[in-house]
Residue, then its C-alpha position, 0 to 999 in steps of 0.5 A: x461253698x461259695x459266699x457272696x454279699x454283692x448282688x452282681x457277684x451272686x448272679x454271676x455265681x448262679x449263672x448256668x447252674x441249672x435248676x436253683x433251689x433257694x432257702x432264705x434264712x435270717x441265720x442263727x441256724x438249727x436242725x430245722x433249718x438244716x433239714x430244709x437244706x437237705x430237702x432242697x437237694x431233692x428239688x434241683x441242681x444247685x442249692x442256694x441259701x441266704x442269711x439276712x436279718x431283715x429290719x423291715x419285718x421287725x416291729x417297734x417292740x422287737x429288738x432288731x439289734x439283739x437278734x442272734x448273729x452266728x455267721x461263722x457257725x451258720x456257715x459251717x452248718x450250711x457247708x456240711x449240709x452241702x449248700x453250694x452258694x450262700x448269699x449274705x448281703x449287708x443292709x447296704x447291699x440289699x437296701x442301698x436306698x430306702x425301700x419305698x416300694x413294698x409288698x402289701x399282703x391282703x388282710x390276713x397279714x393283720x390276723x393271727x401273727x399279724x395282729x401281734x406283729x403289725x407290719x411283719x408280713x409286709x416286711x417279709x413279703x418285700x424282702x422275699x420278693x427282692x431275694x427272689x428277683x436277685x437269686x431267680x430260683x426255680x424252687x424256694x423252700x420255707x418251713x411249715x413252722x412259720x405257717x402263716x408266712x408260708x401261706x402269704x409267700x405261696x399266695x404272693x408267688x401265685x398271684x404275681x405269676x412268679x415262675x417259682x415252685x414254693x415247697x413247705x418243709x415239715x417242722x422238725x421236732x424234739x422227741x417230746x414234740x416241741x418244734x425246734x426254734x432258736x427261741x427254745x434256747x431262752x427256756x429255763x430247764x423247767x420251762x423246757x419241760x413244760x414247753x411240750x404242752x403247746x404241741x399237746x394241746x394242738x394234738x388234742x384239738x386235731x383229735x377232737x376235730x377228726x372225731x367229729x367235733x365242729x365247735x371250733x371256738x370251744x376247742x380253741x378256748x379250752x386250749x387257751x385255758x389249759x395253757x394259761x393255767x400252766x403259766x403260759x400267756x397265750x396270744x391265740x389258738x385258732x383252727x383255720x383253712x390251710x389255703x387262706x387261713x380263714x375260718x373253716x367253711x363246711x365241706x373244706x377238709x384241709x384245716x390247720x390249727x395254729x397257736x402262739x403263746x409266751x412261756x417265760x421270755x420266749x414266744x413260741x409258735x406251732x401248728x398242725x395240719x389235718x385232713x378231714x376224711x369223709x366216709x361214703 
């Protein structure tokens, strides 16, 4: 696996590499990330990954300096997964001057995750567009666990006419349904046992909707009550349309239920897609 930090070196390494599949990350990799690397091999000739902890997407109450940096371990995992090229820039490589030009997503950036993390999606969209311009991939893969991020980046790519196919990688879960996340490492043993409840309440909502329930606020509130009565501090549970994360409209069968809740120290997020099948 080649490792490059300078943009000219990376571009030289990726020249004449055929169809490039790109998987951007902030490092501290777990099995969910590695599954994206494995999936990437199915979509092109060369798999390129990046590790960069992006200051622009951290809010004032989020500690950029304490984000786990596990570069050596990450490199070993990426090489074992068959990644061909790793882009690991420093801040000076990627932001040699103050980044005054930024990508400003539409109003959805201030809802759901954005309500609790102001400016987060502006930072994400800006760094991803910059990485796209540097790597120039034909395909980019993002995990579905960060569903709002995937939607924002997919729509940005389409509206800016970028020649890149955006692929959503399925969420990797533990046996009890908990979505894999680096945040899970902050759970105590008791909290880890409780953490599976988040996926459980989402499954209950999906089952109710697929059975015909359409009172979405009632389902959302019941889920919040269940979580918070077991020690969680819930930011939101929401049923939305997959395409734009707006409130469900009659006749739209493609829905997703999303949640974010704090259990002890970590704030956990999860989502489940569902498709309403209409019978003749």
